[in-house]
C-alpha positions, 0 to 999 in steps of 0.5 A, spaced: 500 499 499 502 507 500 503 512 506 501 519 503 504 526 508 502 532 504 506 539 507 505 546 505 500 549 506 498 555 510 495 562 510 496 566 503 493 572 500 488 572 494 493 571 488 498 568 492 502 563 491 502 556 495 505 549 493 503 543 497 507 536 497 506 530 498 510 525 500 509 517 499 511 511 501 510 503 498 513 499 492 507 501 487 507 509 487 508 510 480 503 504 479 499 509 481 494 515 480 496 520 484 490 526 486 489 531 490 482 533 493 480 539 498 474 539 502 472 546 506 468 546 512 461 543 511 461 541 504 463 534 501 470 533 499 471 535 491 476 533 486 482 537 484 486 535 481 489 527 478 495 525 474 498 519 472 502 520 466 499 528 464 493 532 468 487 533 470 483 539 472 477 541 475 474 547 471 474 551 477 483 550 478 484 550 471 489 554 469 491 556 475 493 549 479 498 544 476 499 538 478 506 534 477 510 527 481 516 526 481 517 517 481 523 518 483 522 521 489 516 518 491 512 524 491 506 529 488 505 537 487 501 541 487 503 548 485 496 553 486 497 560 483 492 566 482 489 563 489 482 565 491 478 566 497 474 559 495 480 556 495 480 556 502 479 548 505 483 541 506 487 538 501 488 532 501 493 527 497 490 520 495 494 515 490 488 510 487 489 506 480 485 509 476 486 517 475 478 518 477 474 525 480 471 520 485 473 520 492 471 513 492 476 512 486 483 513 492 483 507 496 489 511 500 490 518 503 495 523 507 492 526 512 490 533 509 494 540 510 490 546 511 490 552 505 487 557 507 486 564 503 485 572 504 481 577 501 
């Protein structure tokens, strides 16, 4: 299996940038699609981005966020630019076999990292 630990969250002003990192352990890292999801208070967890060999994004973050991975380092990243207050949420790293957009597609999850965007 895969163990995931996120880092890089914090407080940023609207229009600013943050880079989230997810450190993974496990023999099958490269065999998994990786995803980022987020959950705001009172809302369901929602898809943000996923990558197997190429990235796929939610419409709400497309052209602002970039997902990437480094299999040699067992890491996946989410570069977030032009951040909006609506991006405020706990961001979760996930791993799964299919690279889908549903949370049910990902059996492995990190603990989450808080991203807060101030206006």
